[in-house]
ZAPANU-538575 format. One record per atom (N, C-alpha, C): atom name; x, y, z; residue in three letters. Coordinates in steps of 0.2 Angstrom, whole numbers. Layout:
! ZAPANU-538575
   atom       X       Y       Z   rest
     CA       X       Y       Z    ALA
...
//
This chain:
! ZAPANU-538575
   atom       X       Y       Z   rest
      N     335    1027      82    UNK
     CA     333    1030      76    UNK
      C     326    1027      74    UNK
      N     323    1031      70    UNK
     CA     316    1028      68    UNK
      C     317    1022      63    UNK
      N     313    1017      64    UNK
     CA     313    1011      60    UNK
      C     317    1006      63    UNK
      N     321    1007      68    UNK
     CA     326    1002      70    UNK
      C     322     998      75    UNK
      N     324     991      76    UNK
     CA     321     987      80    UNK
      C     323     989      87    UNK
      N     317     988      91    UNK
     CA     318     990      98    UNK
      C     321     984     103    UNK
      N     325     986     108    UNK
     CA     327     980     112    UNK
      C     322     979     117    UNK
      N     320     972     118    UNK
     CA     315     970     123    UNK
      C     318     968     129    UNK
      N     324     969     130    UNK
     CA     327     966     136    UNK
      C     328     972     141    UNK
      N     323     973     146    UNK
     CA     323     978     150    UNK
      C     323     976     157    UNK
      N     326     979     162    UNK
     CA     326     977     169    UNK
      C     318     977     172    UNK
      N     317     973     176    UNK
     CA     310     973     179    UNK
      C     309     978     184    UNK
      N     303     981     184    UNK
     CA     302     986     190    UNK
      C     300     982     196    UNK
      N     302     985     202    UNK
     CA     301     981     208    UNK
      C     295     982     212    UNK
      N     290     986     209    UNK
     CA     284     987     213    UNK
      C     278     982     212    UNK
      N     279     977     208    UNK
     CA     274     973     206    UNK
      C     276     966     209    UNK
      N     274     964     215    UNK
     CA     276     958     218    UNK
      C     270     955     222    UNK
      N     271     948     224    UNK
     CA     266     945     228    UNK
      C     269     941     233    UNK
      N     266     940     239    UNK
     CA     269     936     244    UNK
      C     264     931     246    UNK
      N     267     924     247    UNK
     CA     263     919     250    UNK
      C     266     917     256    UNK
      N     262     917     262    UNK
     CA     264     915     268    UNK
      C     261     908     270    UNK
      N     264     903     269    UNK
     CA     261     896     270    UNK
      C     255     895     266    UNK
      N     249     894     270    UNK
     CA     243     893     267    UNK
      C     239     900     265    UNK
      N     242     905     266    UNK
     CA     239     912     264    UNK
      C     242     914     258    UNK
      N     238     915     253    UNK
     CA     241     917     246    UNK
      C     239     924     245    UNK
      N     244     927     241    UNK
     CA     243     934     239    UNK
      C     242     939     245    UNK
      N     246     939     250    UNK
     CA     245     943     256    UNK
      C     248     950     254    UNK
      N     244     955     254    UNK
     CA     246     962     252    UNK
      C     251     965     256    UNK
      N     257     966     254    UNK
     CA     262     970     257    UNK
      C     264     976     254    UNK
      N     267     981     257    UNK
     CA     269     987     254    UNK
      C     276     987     253    UNK
      N     280     983     257    UNK
     CA     287     983     256    UNK
      C     290     976     258    UNK
      N     295     974     255    UNK
     CA     299     968     256    UNK
      C     306     970     256    UNK
      N     310     968     261    UNK
     CA     317     970     261    UNK
      C     321     964     265    UNK
      N     327     964     263    UNK
     CA     332     959     267    UNK
      C     333     952     264    UNK
      N     331     952     257    UNK
     CA     332     946     253    UNK
      C     339     945     252    UNK
      N     343     942     256    UNK
     CA     350     941     256    UNK
      C     353     934     258    UNK
      N     358     932     255    UNK
     CA     362     926     258    UNK
      C     369     927     256    UNK
      N     373     925     261    UNK
     CA     380     925     260    UNK
      C     384     919     263    UNK
      N     390     918     261    UNK
     CA     394     912     263    UNK
      C     400     915     267    UNK
      N     400     912     273    UNK
     CA     406     914     277    UNK
      C     413     912     274    UNK
      N     418     915     276    UNK
     CA     424     914     273    UNK
      C     429     911     278    UNK
      N     432     905     277    UNK
     CA     436     902     281    UNK
      C     443     903     278    UNK
      N     448     905     283    UNK
     CA     455     906     280    UNK
      C     459     901     283    UNK
      N     463     898     279    UNK
     CA     467     892     281    UNK
      C     474     893     278    UNK
      N     479     891     283    UNK
     CA     486     891     280    UNK
      C     489     885     284    UNK
      N     492     881     280    UNK
     CA     496     875     282    UNK
      C     502     877     285    UNK
      N     505     874     291    UNK
     CA     511     876     294    UNK
      C     517     875     290    UNK
      N     517     871     285    UNK
     CA     523     870     281    UNK
      C     522     874     274    UNK
      N     518     878     273    UNK
     CA     517     882     267    UNK
      C     522     887     267    UNK
      N     526     887     261    UNK
     CA     531     892     260    UNK
      C     528     900     259    UNK
      N     522     900     257    UNK
     CA     519     907     256    UNK
      C     516     909     262    UNK
      N     518     915     264    UNK
     CA     516     918     270    UNK
      C     509     922     270    UNK
      N     504     918     267    UNK
     CA     497     921     267    UNK
      C     492     915     267    UNK
      N     486     916     268    UNK
     CA     481     911     269    UNK
      C     477     910     263    UNK
      N     474     904     262    UNK
     CA     469     903     257    UNK
      C     462     904     259    UNK
      N     458     906     255    UNK
     CA     451     907     257    UNK
      C     447     902     255    UNK
      N     443     899     259    UNK
     CA     438     893     257    UNK
      C     431     895     259    UNK
      N     426     892     255    UNK
     CA     419     894     257    UNK
      C     417     890     264    UNK
      N     414     894     268    UNK
     CA     411     891     274    UNK
      C     404     890     274    UNK
      N     401     891     280    UNK
     CA     394     890     281    UNK
      C     390     895     278    UNK
      N     385     894     274    UNK
     CA     380     899     271    UNK
      C     376     902     277    UNK
      N     375     908     276    UNK
     CA     371     912     281    UNK
      C     366     916     277    UNK
      N     360     917     280    UNK
     CA     354     921     278    UNK
      C     352     926     283    UNK
      N     350     932     280    UNK
     CA     348     937     285    UNK
      C     340     936     286    UNK
      N     337     940     290    UNK
     CA     330     940     291    UNK
      C     327     945     286    UNK
      N     320     943     284    UNK
     CA     317     947     279    UNK
      C     312     951     283    UNK
      N     311     957     281    UNK
     CA     306     962     284    UNK
      C     301     963     279    UNK
      N     294     963     281    UNK
     CA     288     964     277    UNK
      C     284     969     280    UNK
      N     282     974     276    UNK
     CA     278     980     279    UNK
      C     271     980     275    UNK
      N     266     981     279    UNK
     CA     259     981     276    UNK
      C     255     986     281    UNK
      N     250     988     277    UNK
     CA     245     992     281    UNK
      C     241     988     286    UNK
      N     239     992     291    UNK
     CA     235     988     297    UNK
      C     228     989     295    UNK
      N     224     983     295    UNK
     CA     217     983     293    UNK
      C     213     981     300    UNK
      N     207     983     300    UNK
     CA     203     982     306    UNK
      C     201     974     306    UNK
      N     202     971     312    UNK
     CA     200     964     313    UNK
      C     205     960     309    UNK
      N     211     962     308    UNK
     CA     216     958     305    UNK
      C     222     957     310    UNK
      N     222     951     313    UNK
     CA     227     950     318    UNK
      C     231     943     317    UNK
      N     231     942     310    UNK
     CA     235     935     308    UNK
      C     242     935     310    UNK
      N     246     941     310    UNK
     CA     253     941     311    UNK
      C     254     939     319    UNK
      N     250     943     323    UNK
     CA     251     942     330    UNK
      C     249     935     332    UNK
      N     244     932     329    UNK
     CA     242     925     331    UNK
      C     247     920     329    UNK
      N     251     922     323    UNK
     CA     256     917     321    UNK
      C     262     918     326    UNK
      N     263     925     328    UNK
     CA     269     926     332    UNK
      C     268     923     339    UNK
      N     261     923     341    UNK
     CA     260     920     348    UNK
      C     261     913     349    UNK
      N     262     909     343    UNK
     CA     263     902     343    UNK
      C     270     900     346    UNK
      N     274     905     346    UNK
     CA     281     904     348    UNK
      C     281     902     356    UNK
      N     283     896     357    UNK
     CA     283     893     364    UNK
      C     288     888     364    UNK
      N     294     889     368    UNK
     CA     299     884     370    UNK
      C     300     879     364    UNK
      N     303     882     359    UNK
     CA     305     877     353    UNK
      C     299     874     349    UNK
      N     293     876     350    UNK
     CA     287     874     346    UNK
      C     285     880     343    UNK
      N     286     880     336    UNK
     CA     284     886     332    UNK
      C     281     883     326    UNK
      N     276     887     323    UNK
     CA     273     885     316    UNK
      C     278     888     311    UNK
      N     281     884     308    UNK
     CA     286     886     303    UNK
      C     282     885     296    UNK
      N     283     890     292    UNK
     CA     280     889     285    UNK
      C     285     891     280    UNK
      N     283     890     273    UNK
     CA     286     892     268    UNK
      C     284     898     265    UNK
      N     288     903     264    UNK
     CA     286     910     262    UNK
      C     289     910     255    UNK
      N     284     912     250    UNK
     CA     286     913     243    UNK
      C     285     920     241    UNK
      N     290     923     239    UNK
     CA     290     930     237    UNK
      C     291     930     229    UNK
      N     287     933     225    UNK
     CA     287     933     218    UNK
      C     287     940     215    UNK
      N     292     941     211    UNK
     CA     292     947     207    UNK
      C     288     946     200    UNK
      N     284     950     199    UNK
     CA     279     949     193    UNK
      C     281     953     187    UNK
      N     279     950     181    UNK
     CA     280     954     175    UNK
      C     273     958     174    UNK
      N     273     962     169    UNK
     CA     267     966     167    UNK
      C     260     962     166    UNK
      N     261     955     165    UNK
     CA     255     951     164    UNK
      C     253     948     171    UNK
      N     257     949     176    UNK
     CA     256     946     182    UNK
      C     259     939     183    UNK
      N     263     937     179    UNK
     CA     267     930     179    UNK
      C     273     931     183    UNK
      N     275     926     188    UNK
     CA     281     927     191    UNK
      C     287     926     187    UNK
      N     292     931     188    UNK
     CA     298     930     184    UNK
      C     304     929     188    UNK
      N     304     931     195    UNK
     CA     309     930     199    UNK
      C     305     927     206    UNK
      N     308     922     209    UNK
     CA     305     919     215    UNK
      C     310     918     220    UNK
      N     308     920     226    UNK
     CA     312     919     232    UNK
      C     308     914     237    UNK
      N     311     908     238    UNK
     CA     307     904     243    UNK
      C     311     903     249    UNK
      N     308     905     255    UNK
     CA     311     905     261    UNK
      C     308     899     265    UNK
      N     312     894     266    UNK
     CA     310     888     270    UNK
      C     311     888     277    UNK
      N     306     885     280    UNK
     CA     306     885     288    UNK
      C     306     892     291    UNK
      N     301     896     288    UNK
     CA     301     903     291    UNK
      C     296     904     297    UNK
      N     298     908     301    UNK
     CA     294     910     307    UNK
      C     295     917     309    UNK
      N     290     920     312    UNK
     CA     290     927     314    UNK
      C     295     928     320    UNK
      N     300     932     320    UNK
     CA     304     934     325    UNK
      C     303     941     328    UNK
      N     299     945     325    UNK
     CA     298     952     327    UNK
      C     292     955     324    UNK
      N     288     958     328    UNK
     CA     282     962     325    UNK
      C     283     969     328    UNK
      N     282     974     324    UNK
     CA     283     981     326    UNK
      C     276     984     324    UNK
      N     273     987     328    UNK
     CA     267     991     327    UNK
      C     269     998     324    UNK
      N     264    1001     322    UNK
     CA     265    1008     318    UNK
      C     266    1013     324    UNK
      N     269    1019     322    UNK
     CA     270    1024     326    UNK
      C     264    1028     326    UNK
      N     262    1032     331    UNK
     CA     256    1035     331    UNK
      C     257    1043     332    UNK
      N     254    1047     328    UNK
     CA     255    1054     328    UNK
      C     248    1058     327    UNK
      N     247    1062     332    UNK
     CA     240    1066     331    UNK
      C     240    1070     325    UNK
      N     246    1073     323    UNK
     CA     246    1077     317    UNK
      C     247    1074     310    UNK
      N     248    1067     311    UNK
     CA     250    1063     304    UNK
      C     244    1062     300    UNK
      N     245    1061     294    UNK
     CA     240    1059     289    UNK
      C     242    1053     285    UNK
      N     247    1049     288    UNK
     CA     249    1043     284    UNK
      C     245    1037     286    UNK
      N     246    1031     282    UNK
     CA     242    1025     283    UNK
      C     246    1022     289    UNK
      N     243    1018     293    UNK
     CA     246    1014     299    UNK
      C     249    1008     296    UNK
      N     255    1007     297    UNK
     CA     259    1002     294    UNK
      C     262     998     299    UNK
      N     262     991     299    UNK
     CA     265     986     304    UNK
      C     271     983     300    UNK
      N     275     981     304    UNK
     CA     281     977     301    UNK
      C     282     970     304    UNK
      N     283     965     300    UNK
     CA     284     959     302    UNK
      C     291     957     300    UNK
      N     295     954     304    UNK
     CA     302     952     303    UNK
      C     302     944     303    UNK
      N     304     941     298    UNK
     CA     304     934     297    UNK
      C     311     931     297    UNK
      N     312     926     302    UNK
     CA     318     922     301    UNK
      C     317     916     297    UNK
      N     322     913     294    UNK
     CA     321     907     290    UNK
      C     328     904     289    UNK
      N     328     897     287    UNK
     CA     334     893     287    UNK
      C     337     893     280    UNK
      N     334     892     275    UNK
     CA     337     892     268    UNK
      C     333     896     263    UNK
      N     336     899     258    UNK
     CA     333     902     253    UNK
      C     334     899     246    UNK
      N     329     899     242    UNK
     CA     330     896     235    UNK
      C     328     902     230    UNK
      N     332     904     226    UNK
     CA     331     909     221    UNK
      C     330     906     214    UNK
      N     324     907     211    UNK
     CA     323     905     204    UNK
      C     321     910     200    UNK
      N     324     911     194    UNK
     CA     323     916     189    UNK
      C     320     912     183    UNK
      N     314     914     182    UNK
     CA     310     911     176    UNK
      C     313     914     170    UNK
//
């Protein structure tokens, strides 16, 4: 109704974000997906337990890979250069920070991916009749995730 106080607690839109890849700040990406973590379940039942069911215990934490998509720019080969450093257990691991920003550009939610490295690069599809932007995909494996909500 008119004259009532407005509620300022709204969900954040997901289109305003920033990605830092190691020493590269504010790398422009079109899409980020796969920010997930889960804990494996261990089922246990002692042999002398009178109840014929198991109990569930938390096991090892597991994270998925993060997929980043961005437009292809002329003379920009940073992803393939990073990917080509993969050689027999020697890889340049970096910290990747993904920030969801508010309307003022301040980070409100932050995902920090530790010991990240590229495990897959996918080039764009090519079509003679297409009029879309060429987009490349970078898939990153990482060891742990830290989620912070300002």
